[in-house]
Structures are given as structure tokens and as C-alpha cells.
N, C-alpha and C positions, 0 to 999 in steps of 0.2 A: 355862322345862323348855329344858334345851341341844340342840345340837342330835342328840344321841347318845344322849338320852334318847326324840323325837320320832324319831329312824327306827327308835326298836326296838319304838317304840309302831304305827308306821307297819306295820312290817314285823307285827306280831304281831295287828292290825287283817284287813290284806291276806290270815295266811293263815287266819283264821276265817274260820264262815262266816257270821257280824256284815259280812262287809267285803261280802258282798253283798245285803245288806237296806239300808245304807246309804244314804237315798234321803235324808233326816232333815237338817235344815241343823245341827244338833247335835252329831249320831253321826256329821257329819264335819270339823267341826270338831274337828279327836281335842285337840288343842294348846290350845283355850280363847282361841284373842286374840280373837273377835268378827271371821274371814275362812278363808277355805277356800283351802289355799296349792293349787297345783295337785300336789306328794307327794299330798297330804291324799288331793283328788278323785282318783286315779289308783284309790284299789279302786273306781270307779264309772267300766265304758268309756261308758257313754251321757253321761252330766258329761264325762268325756274332749274325748264327740266334739263336743263343745257351747264348752267352753274357753272358749276361743277370741273367740269370740259374743256368754257370757253375761256377761264383765270387760268390762266398756261403759264405766272411763274408764284400763283396760289402765293397771295396777298386780298383775302377778300372783297377785291372792286377785281371791274371789271375796265379795263383802257380800252382806248378808242379802235387802240388795233387787238384787239378783245375782242371786243362784241365786230369791229366788223367781217371777221371772225359767223358771227351768226349764222 
């Protein structure tokens, strides 16, 4: 998916009520790449506040294993 399309999808998600209910990994992994980026996590304030702590391998994304510790 192109960056532009990803941005549009994230904007749509953020502007919808789904954004506030997005608490499971698959819902937050908008582009379906198996990881949650900071941009994808930004729709969940609670997750964003813990993102750096949860990103134990410091690659800028949360794997399913890292997310499960949230």
C-alpha cells in the first residue's frame, strides 16, 4: 500500500468512532503488515503513552508479542 493510501486509511480510521474502540492488534494494524507503527497506534492515546516501553526491540513498531504486553 502506498504511503498516500496508508495516510488516507489512518485519517479515515482516526475520524471514525472505530478509532476509539481500536484496542485489538488486527484493528490497529491498518496496513496488515503484522506490526503496529506509531502512526497506526496514534489512534489510541493509551497505547501511544506506552509505545516506547512496549517496543522492546526498538524498531519503531509493535509486534503482536510486544502488543500483547499492553
